[in-house]
Each structure stands twice: as C-alpha cells, then as structure tokens.
Kinemage of the C-alpha trace (Angstrom):
@kinemage 1
@onewidth
@group {chain A} dominant
@subgroup {mainchain}
@vectorlist {calphas} color= white
{ca met a 1} P 95.495 104.863 72.281
{ca thr a 2} L 98.287 101.881 72.440
{ca cys a 3} L 102.118 102.821 70.233
{ca glu a 4} L 101.182 100.312 67.726
{ca glu a 5} L 97.706 101.934 67.145
{ca cys a 6} L 99.547 105.588 66.636
{ca glu a 7} L 102.486 104.399 64.600
{ca glu a 8} L 99.212 102.896 62.536
{ca ala a 9} L 97.006 106.142 61.926
{ca tyr a 10} L 100.360 108.275 61.614
{ca asn a 11} L 101.416 106.015 58.576
{ca glu a 12} L 98.262 105.852 57.248
{ca his a 13} L 98.765 109.582 56.355
{ca gly a 14} L 102.383 108.665 55.442
{ca lys a 15} L 103.786 110.447 58.636
{ca asp a 16} L 106.405 109.251 60.939
{ca pro a 17} L 105.011 109.051 64.703
{ca pro a 18} L 106.422 111.614 66.928
{ca cys a 19} L 107.739 108.543 69.440
{ca glu a 20} L 110.801 111.338 70.574
{ca lys a 21} L 108.382 113.632 72.093
{ca cys a 22} L 105.400 111.397 73.274
{ca glu a 23} L 104.863 112.127 77.436
{ca lys a 24} L 103.145 108.296 77.282
{ca pro a 25} L 104.863 106.329 80.193
{ca val a 26} L 105.279 102.901 79.326
{ca leu a 27} L 103.157 100.657 80.971
{ca met a 28} L 103.207 97.004 82.102
{ca pro a 29} L 100.140 94.825 80.943
{ca glu a 30} L 98.734 94.317 84.465
{ca asn a 31} L 98.350 98.156 84.868
{ca tyr a 32} L 96.534 98.575 81.762
{ca asp a 33} L 93.168 98.395 83.763
{ca val a 34} L 94.411 101.328 85.939
{ca ile a 35} L 95.210 103.912 83.171
{ca arg a 36} L 91.399 102.865 81.531
{ca ile a 37} L 89.998 103.226 84.414
{ca phe a 38} L 91.571 106.693 85.797
{ca asn a 39} L 90.559 108.165 82.435
{ca leu a 40} L 86.617 107.021 82.850
{ca cys a 41} L 87.109 108.957 86.188
{ca arg a 42} L 89.034 111.599 85.517
{ca ala a 43} L 86.263 114.191 86.078
{ca gln a 44} L 85.568 112.536 89.647
{ca leu a 45} L 87.714 114.986 90.895
{ca ile a 46} L 87.765 115.399 95.150
{ca ile a 47} L 89.266 119.159 95.227
{ca ser a 48} L 90.018 121.362 98.359
{ca phe a 49} L 91.092 125.686 98.159
{ca asp a 50} L 94.231 123.618 97.771
{ca gly a 51} L 93.630 122.013 94.808
{ca val a 52} L 92.931 118.033 93.684
{ca val a 53} L 93.007 116.301 97.276
{ca gly a 54} L 91.599 112.739 95.721
{ca met a 55} L 89.242 110.962 92.967
{ca ser a 56} L 86.258 109.645 94.320
{ca leu a 57} L 86.080 106.201 95.256
{ca pro a 58} L 82.546 105.266 94.418
{ca ala a 59} L 82.978 106.699 90.755
{ca val a 60} L 86.346 104.129 90.892
{ca lys a 61} L 84.131 101.231 91.716
{ca thr a 62} L 81.643 101.849 89.978
{ca ala a 63} L 84.028 101.712 86.533
{ca met a 64} L 85.547 98.879 87.993
{ca asp a 65} L 82.469 96.754 87.991
{ca met a 66} L 81.804 98.310 84.191
{ca leu a 67} L 84.831 96.490 83.079
{ca gly a 68} L 84.185 93.490 85.267
{ca ile a 69} L 87.600 93.883 87.813
{ca glu a 70} L 88.027 91.316 89.803
{ca glu a 71} L 91.228 92.016 92.154
{ca gln a 72} L 89.402 95.446 93.015
{ca leu a 73} L 90.801 96.608 96.101
{ca ser a 74} L 94.429 96.533 94.623
{ca cys a 75} L 92.967 97.981 91.523
{ca ala a 76} L 91.604 101.049 93.093
{ca glu a 77} L 94.964 101.201 95.478
{ca lys a 78} L 97.031 101.671 92.193
{ca val a 79} L 94.330 103.848 90.564
{ca met a 80} L 94.789 106.737 93.576
{ca val a 81} L 98.392 106.238 93.491
{ca tyr a 82} L 98.248 107.325 90.045
{ca ala a 83} L 95.811 110.101 90.536
{ca glu a 84} L 97.731 111.460 92.803
{ca ala a 85} L 100.787 111.342 90.884
{ca val a 86} L 99.134 113.037 87.666
{ca tyr a 87} L 97.579 115.778 89.477
{ca ser a 88} L 100.377 116.582 91.881
{ca lys a 89} L 102.382 117.287 89.183
{ca lys a 90} L 99.353 119.036 87.534
{ca gln a 91} L 98.746 121.554 90.350
{ca glu a 92} L 103.120 122.149 89.963
{ca gln a 93} L 102.754 123.647 86.865
{ca pro a 94} L 101.524 127.388 86.258
{ca ala a 95} L 98.207 128.018 84.978
{ca pro a 96} L 97.585 128.961 81.702
{ca gly a 97} L 98.288 132.311 80.854
{ca ser a 98} L 99.222 132.894 84.497
{ca val a 99} L 102.571 135.322 84.419
{ca glu a 100} L 105.488 133.907 86.601
{ca glu a 101} L 107.975 135.971 88.849
{ca glu a 102} L 111.712 136.084 87.940
C-alpha cells in the first residue's frame, strides 16, 4: 500500500493516518519492483540452524518473470540485499513470548 492509498483509506473513515508511527521506508521509484518481488517471495526462504540465510533465487526469478522485469540481474541483487537486511534485523529481535535476561 502506498502512502496515498493509506491516507485515502483512513480519510474514508474520518481518521488521520498514523504516519509518524509508520515504519514503511520511503522508496525510490526504481526500487518498487524490489519490494513487490520480496513480498511475492517472502515465504521462499533458505533457513539453517542459525536462522534465515537467504531467499530462493528460483522463486525470485519466477516472480521477476511474472512481473515482466527486464533488468533481472540488477533487480535480483537488490532483492537479496533487501532480504538480508530485513531478516538480519528480525533475527536480532527476541522471539515473541521469550524472556530476556537482564
């Protein structure tokens, strides 16, 4: 959902969107496809005992073909960098319901 779509959805219900709490990154237009592909492939992860180590390249390739992406090498590299950043951040967070030692 874009910021404009979110704002419209909240305005339809007479509310202001919670922009100050939104964690959605501001994207440059050339990265829109990266997020679309990541979202299509987010369940296609490669997992080891240490957690997520990557995303399935065949799944990324299939998603790029479905979306008609022409610059596939560059796009795949961006998807992998984004996935690594997202999943490394998630692995740093404690699991839901876990108790952290103080």
